[in-house]
C-alpha positions in Angstrom: 0.0 0.0 0.0 1.3 3.4 -1.0 1.0 6.0 1.9 0.5 9.6 1.4 3.1 12.0 2.9 0.4 13.3 5.3 -0.2 9.8 6.6 3.6 9.0 6.8 4.0 12.1 9.1 1.6 10.6 11.6 3.5 7.4 12.3 6.3 5.0 11.3 6.7 1.4 10.3 6.6 0.2 13.9 3.0 1.4 14.4 2.1 0.8 10.7 1.8 4.6 10.2 -1.0 4.9 12.7 1.0 6.7 15.5 -0.3 4.4 18.2 -0.8 0.8 19.1 -3.7 -0.7 21.1 -3.3 -3.0 24.1 -5.2 -4.0 27.1 -4.9 -2.4 30.6 -7.2 -4.0 33.2 -10.7 -4.1 32.0 -10.2 -1.7 29.2 -8.5 -1.3 25.8 -5.9 1.4 25.8 -4.2 3.1 22.9 -0.5 3.9 23.5 1.4 6.6 21.5 4.2 5.3 19.4 7.8 6.5 19.9 7.5 8.3 16.6 4.8 10.5 18.1 6.3 10.8 21.6 9.5 12.0 20.0 7.9 14.2 17.3 10.6 16.4 15.7 8.2 19.3 15.0 7.0 19.9 18.5 9.8 18.1 20.5 7.2 15.7 21.9 5.0 18.3 23.6 2.2 18.1 21.1 2.1 21.9 20.8 4.0 24.5 18.7 4.3 28.2 19.0 3.2 30.3 16.1 2.9 34.0 15.4 -0.2 35.4 13.7 -0.2 38.2 11.1 -0.1 40.8 13.9 3.0 39.3 15.4 1.4 37.8 18.5 2.5 34.4 19.6 -0.1 31.7 19.9 0.2 28.1 21.0 -1.5 25.6 18.7 -1.7 21.8 18.2 1.2 20.3 16.3 0.3 19.6 12.7 2.4 16.4 12.6 1.1 14.7 15.8 -1.6 16.7 17.3 -4.5 14.9 15.7 -3.1 11.5 16.7 -2.7 12.6 20.3 -6.2 13.9 20.5 -7.7 10.8 18.9 -5.8 8.5 21.3 -7.1 10.5 24.3 -10.6 10.2 23.0 -10.3 6.5 22.4 -8.9 5.9 25.9 -11.8 8.0 27.3 -14.4 5.8 25.6 -13.8 2.8 28.1 -14.0 0.1 25.4 -13.8 -3.4 27.0 -10.4 -5.1 26.9 -12.0 -7.9 25.0 -12.3 -5.7 21.9 -8.9 -4.1 21.9 -8.3 -5.5 18.3 -11.4 -3.8 17.0 -10.5 -0.5 15.6 -13.0 -0.2 12.7 -16.7 -1.2 12.2 -15.7 -4.1 9.9 -12.7 -5.3 11.8 -12.4 -9.1 11.6 -15.6 -9.4 9.6 -15.3 -11.2 6.2 -18.1 -10.3 3.8 -18.2 -13.9 2.6 -18.9 -15.2 6.0 -21.7 -12.7 6.9 -25.4 -13.4 6.7 -27.8 -10.8 5.2 -28.8 -9.3 8.5 -25.2 -8.8 9.6 -24.3 -7.3 6.2 -27.3 -4.8 6.5 -26.2 -3.8 10.0 -22.6 -3.4 8.9 -23.6 -1.3 6.0 -25.7 1.0 8.1 -23.0 1.4 10.8 -20.2 2.1 8.4 -21.7 3.7 5.4 -24.7 5.5 6.8 -23.6 6.3 10.4 -19.8 6.7 10.6 -19.3 8.2 7.1 -22.2 10.6 7.4 -21.8 11.4 11.1 -23.4 13.4 12.6 -26.3 13.7 10.1 -27.8 10.2 10.6 -29.5 8.8 13.7 -28.0 6.1 15.8 -28.9 2.4 15.8 -30.3 -0.3 18.1 -28.9 -3.8 17.4 -31.4 -6.5 18.3 -31.0 -10.3 18.4 -29.8 -13.3 20.4 -26.4 -13.6 22.1 -23.3 -14.2 20.0 -24.3 -12.6 16.8 -21.8 -9.7 16.9 -23.9 -6.9 18.2 -21.3 -5.5 20.6 -18.6 -6.1 18.1 -20.3 -3.7 15.6 -21.1 -1.1 18.3 -17.5 -1.1 19.6 -16.1 -1.0 16.0 -18.3 2.1 15.3 -17.0 4.1 18.3 -13.4 2.9 17.8 -13.5 4.2 14.2 -15.2 7.5 15.3 -12.6 8.2 18.0 -9.4 7.0 16.3 -10.3 8.0 12.8 -12.5 11.0 13.1 -11.9 12.6 16.6 -15.4 12.1 17.9 -16.1 11.9 21.7 -17.7 8.5 22.4 -18.4 6.3 25.4 -19.2 2.7 25.9 -21.3 1.6 28.9 -22.7 -1.8 29.8 -26.1 -1.0 31.4 -25.7 -3.6 34.2 -22.4 -2.0 35.1 -23.9 1.5 35.0 -26.4 0.4 37.7 -23.5 -1.1 39.8 -21.6 2.2 39.5 -24.5 4.2 40.6 -25.1 2.0 43.6 -21.5 2.3 44.6 -21.7 6.1 44.1 -24.7 6.2 46.5 -22.8 4.2 49.1 -19.8 6.6 48.9 -21.9 9.8 48.9 -21.1 10.7 45.3 -23.7 12.6 43.4 -25.6 10.5 40.9 -25.0 13.2 38.2 -21.2 12.6 38.4 -21.9 9.1 36.9 -24.6 10.1 34.5 -23.3 13.4 33.1 -20.3 12.0 31.2 -22.6 9.6 29.4 -25.0 12.5 28.6 -22.2 14.7 27.2 -20.6 12.1 24.9 -21.3 12.8 21.2 -22.0 9.1 20.7 -22.9 6.6 23.5 -23.1 2.9 23.3 -25.6 1.3 25.8 -24.7 -2.4 25.8 -27.2 -4.9 27.1 -30.1 -2.5 27.1 -32.8 -3.9 29.4 -30.5 -6.1 31.4 -31.5 -6.3 35.0 -34.8 -6.6 36.9 -36.5 -3.6 35.2 -37.3 -2.2 38.6 -38.8 1.3 38.9 -35.3 2.7 39.9 -33.5 1.0 36.9 -36.1 2.3 34.5 -35.9 5.8 36.0 -32.0 5.8 35.5 -32.5 4.7 31.9 -35.3 7.3 31.3 -33.0 10.0 32.6 -30.2 8.9 30.3 -32.2 8.5 27.2 -34.4 11.7 27.8 -31.3 13.9 28.3 -29.6 12.6 25.2 -32.8 12.9 23.2 -33.2 16.5 24.3 -29.5 17.2 23.4 -29.9 15.6 20.0 -26.9 13.3 20.6 -26.6 10.0 18.8 -27.1 6.8 20.8 -26.2 3.2 19.9 -27.6 0.3 21.8 -27.6 -3.5 21.9 -30.2 -5.8 23.4 -30.9 -9.5 23.6 -34.5 -9.0 24.6 -35.8 -8.5 21.0 -35.2 -11.0 18.3 -36.9 -11.6 14.9 -38.7 -14.7 16.3 -40.0 -13.0 19.3 -41.2 -10.1 17.2 -43.1 -12.4 14.9 -44.7 -14.0 17.9 -45.5 -10.9 20.0 -45.5 -7.9 17.8 -43.1 -5.3 16.5 -39.7 -4.4 18.2 -41.1 -1.2 19.7 -44.0 -3.1 21.4 -41.6 -5.7 22.9 -39.2 -2.9 24.1 -42.2 -1.1 25.7 -42.9 -4.3 27.8 -39.2 -4.2 28.9 -38.3 -0.5 29.4 -41.7 1.3 29.2 -43.5 3.2 26.5 -41.7 6.5 26.9 -38.2 5.1 26.6 -39.2 2.7 23.7 -40.8 5.6 21.8 -37.7 7.9 22.1 -35.4 5.1 21.1 -37.5 4.5 18.0 -37.1 8.1 17.0 -33.3 8.2 17.9 -32.2 4.9 16.5 -32.5 2.8 13.3 -33.8 -0.7 14.5 -31.6 -3.5 13.1 -32.2 -7.2 13.6 -29.2 -9.6 13.7 -29.9 -13.3 13.0 -27.9 -16.4 12.7 -26.1 -18.8 14.9 -24.2 -18.0 18.1 -20.5 -17.6 16.9 -19.2 -18.4 20.4 -20.8 -21.8 20.2 -19.4 -22.4 16.7 -15.9 -21.3 17.8 -16.0 -23.8 20.7 -17.1 -26.7 18.4 -14.3 -25.7 15.9 
């Protein structure tokens, strides 16, 4: 592959001209700046350069050679992507078109061609289907590509873990808003395992707060759920009606307006991997 001079300036052969590598650190995936960025010749590794404007005034600005890479790495690390997906840097990472069924291809096309490439003009998406079909993989790939490739502030949050974090915050006397606000402010939020839990009044109130605030702020939301499948929809009604039974009419209605509803079908790839 022939690389442009602009791309070459962002990295070296060690990092495949990306300027970073991605590893795991505890529960999360973490991008680490390559030595070629840390030792940037233009800014001396500071990430900033001093420039003078037309009036002769000095101004500090981001380094043209490494500033974008540094910013995108910070955004990726702030997204809290699970360590399991450290290798997923793009929507289609590890997905071979020949091995995908029609439903996965449709979801992939929407995520990459309609959402990422046209961001922020398109609404988010809700991935529905049984376990092991690649829903979280697609959602993670979307925000990884947005952070590392486009400099978009994103967050990943498993809904069950969010509830645990809130309970811990209460026990420590931490305001609830300290946990919720970063999720509201993210340009793109992934809510994984939507509807997981007991669906108690408190849990639904937390979800309602989060969805309503993002809805009112016109921010894109991505979600995954195991509670709606094509088979259940055929049996009990459309996806919105099934979601209503799980999360309430108000939340389901807003999700329908905020997200493209996409079914994933097929066989659990985890089971197939174990058999292989």
